[in-house]
One Martini backbone bead per residue (centre of mass of N, CA, C, O) as a GRO file, in nm:
protein
  114
    1MET     BB    1   3.049  -1.468   0.344
    2LYS     BB    2   2.895  -1.291   0.547
    3LEU     BB    3   2.769  -1.091   0.344
    4ARG     BB    4   2.597  -1.298   0.193
    5ALA     BB    5   2.422  -1.377   0.445
    6VAL     BB    6   2.313  -1.096   0.501
    7LEU     BB    7   2.183  -1.044   0.224
    8GLY     BB    8   1.996  -1.291   0.231
    9LEU     BB    9   1.839  -1.204   0.478
   10PHE     BB   10   1.741  -0.933   0.371
   11VAL     BB   11   1.578  -1.045   0.132
   12LEU     BB   12   1.393  -1.224   0.302
   13LEU     BB   13   1.268  -0.993   0.472
   14VAL     BB   14   1.163  -0.812   0.245
   15SER     BB   15   0.981  -1.022   0.104
   16SER     BB   16   0.796  -1.072   0.361
   17TYR     BB   17   0.698  -0.748   0.357
   18SER     BB   18   0.606  -0.741   0.022
   19SER     BB   19   0.339  -0.858   0.026
   20ALA     BB   20   0.102  -0.869  -0.252
   21PHE     BB   21  -0.220  -0.775  -0.402
   22TYR     BB   22  -0.448  -0.772  -0.686
   23CYS     BB   23  -0.733  -0.611  -0.830
   24SER     BB   24  -0.735  -0.589  -1.171
   25ASN     BB   25  -0.935  -0.445  -1.379
   26VAL     BB   26  -1.222  -0.412  -1.256
   27THR     BB   27  -1.572  -0.468  -1.240
   28VAL     BB   28  -1.822  -0.296  -1.095
   29SER     BB   29  -2.161  -0.406  -0.985
   30ASP     BB   30  -2.152  -0.342  -0.662
   31VAL     BB   31  -2.281  -0.116  -0.395
   32LEU     BB   32  -2.276  -0.144  -0.041
   33MET     BB   33  -2.462   0.018   0.234
   34TYR     BB   34  -2.461  -0.007   0.564
   35SER     BB   35  -2.588   0.081   0.879
   36ASP     BB   36  -2.286   0.018   1.009
   37GLY     BB   37  -2.099   0.149   0.746
   38SER     BB   38  -2.044  -0.066   0.558
   39VAL     BB   39  -1.855  -0.144   0.261
   40LYS     BB   40  -1.959  -0.326  -0.032
   41ILE     BB   41  -1.827  -0.520  -0.301
   42ARG     BB   42  -1.869  -0.617  -0.655
   43HIS     BB   43  -1.658  -0.808  -0.874
   44ASP     BB   44  -1.497  -0.988  -1.139
   45GLY     BB   45  -1.254  -1.095  -0.948
   46ARG     BB   46  -1.472  -1.242  -0.725
   47ASN     BB   47  -1.801  -1.262  -0.714
   48ASP     BB   48  -1.820  -1.110  -0.432
   49PHE     BB   49  -1.842  -0.976  -0.124
   50THR     BB   50  -1.634  -0.693  -0.022
   51GLN     BB   51  -1.470  -0.517   0.203
   52ILE     BB   52  -1.341  -0.164   0.214
   53CYS     BB   53  -1.515  -0.014   0.451
   54ASN     BB   54  -1.617   0.267   0.681
   55LEU     BB   55  -1.856   0.537   0.747
   56LYS     BB   56  -1.822   0.537   1.087
   57ASN     BB   57  -1.537   0.388   1.091
   58ASP     BB   58  -1.240   0.308   1.119
   59TRP     BB   59  -1.057   0.076   0.890
   60GLY     BB   60  -0.786   0.056   0.987
   61ASP     BB   61  -0.637   0.290   0.760
   62VAL     BB   62  -0.939   0.370   0.697
   63THR     BB   63  -1.106   0.643   0.675
   64ILE     BB   64  -1.398   0.796   0.652
   65THR     BB   65  -1.316   0.983   0.421
   66MET     BB   66  -1.189   0.773   0.236
   67CYS     BB   67  -1.447   0.600   0.212
   68ALA     BB   68  -1.619   0.815   0.070
   69MET     BB   69  -1.431   0.839  -0.180
   70TRP     BB   70  -1.433   0.543  -0.266
   71THR     BB   71  -1.741   0.512  -0.295
   72SER     BB   72  -1.777   0.732  -0.515
   73SER     BB   73  -1.575   0.618  -0.719
   74LEU     BB   74  -1.715   0.339  -0.759
   75GLN     BB   75  -1.989   0.450  -0.849
   76SER     BB   76  -1.874   0.598  -1.096
   77ALA     BB   77  -1.743   0.355  -1.230
   78MET     BB   78  -2.003   0.196  -1.264
   79LYS     BB   79  -2.163   0.414  -1.434
   80ASN     BB   80  -1.890   0.450  -1.649
   81ASN     BB   81  -1.732   0.191  -1.714
   82LEU     BB   82  -1.494   0.151  -1.516
   83LYS     BB   83  -1.191   0.065  -1.384
   84ALA     BB   84  -1.046  -0.123  -1.112
   85THR     BB   85  -0.795  -0.106  -0.845
   86ILE     BB   86  -0.696  -0.335  -0.576
   87TYR     BB   87  -0.500  -0.314  -0.293
   88TYR     BB   88  -0.315  -0.573  -0.102
   89PRO     BB   89  -0.170  -0.637   0.177
   90GLY     BB   90  -0.032  -0.936   0.141
   91ASP     BB   91  -0.166  -1.234   0.114
   92GLY     BB   92  -0.301  -1.349  -0.205
   93THR     BB   93  -0.607  -1.339  -0.405
   94CYS     BB   94  -0.869  -1.238  -0.573
   95PRO     BB   95  -1.042  -1.509  -0.600
   96THR     BB   96  -0.971  -1.561  -0.260
   97LEU     BB   97  -1.105  -1.346  -0.126
   98ALA     BB   98  -1.231  -1.239   0.140
   99THR     BB   99  -1.553  -1.197   0.279
  100TYR     BB  100  -1.688  -0.941   0.388
  101GLY     BB  101  -1.571  -0.896   0.715
  102SER     BB  102  -1.303  -1.076   0.623
  103SER     BB  103  -1.172  -0.867   0.478
  104PRO     BB  104  -0.920  -0.700   0.377
  105VAL     BB  105  -0.746  -0.414   0.387
  106PRO     BB  106  -0.697  -0.171   0.183
  107GLY     BB  107  -0.446   0.039   0.039
  108TYR     BB  108  -0.589   0.079  -0.251
  109ILE     BB  109  -0.776   0.279  -0.496
  110GLY     BB  110  -0.832   0.261  -0.849
  111ILE     BB  111  -0.906   0.446  -1.153
  112GLN     BB  112  -0.976   0.363  -1.490
  113ASN     BB  113  -0.966   0.494  -1.845
  114TYR     BB  114  -1.019   0.165  -1.999
   0.00000   0.00000   0.00000
């Protein structure tokens, strides 16, 4: 009986730390780069601007170098009509994603060739 309670607690703890959501297979329509270094994008999964990183300062776990690569990849995806997937650790949904500077920090951005 104790083992079952311990396993139940373990599953509860793991599930509370593994919350995540995606903006999957979205089409990026705009990439904005502000003078303060922030990079914001608009895609059809949210239809408003969300911040993805900062080109002047690390933003969360996203370094300046990673931000430059993400920005370039998203601009290329936009130009070539490719889809993007953006992963966010934590709770939420793509349609209700916080906008502008209130956006959560992405965990990764992927570009799909389909």
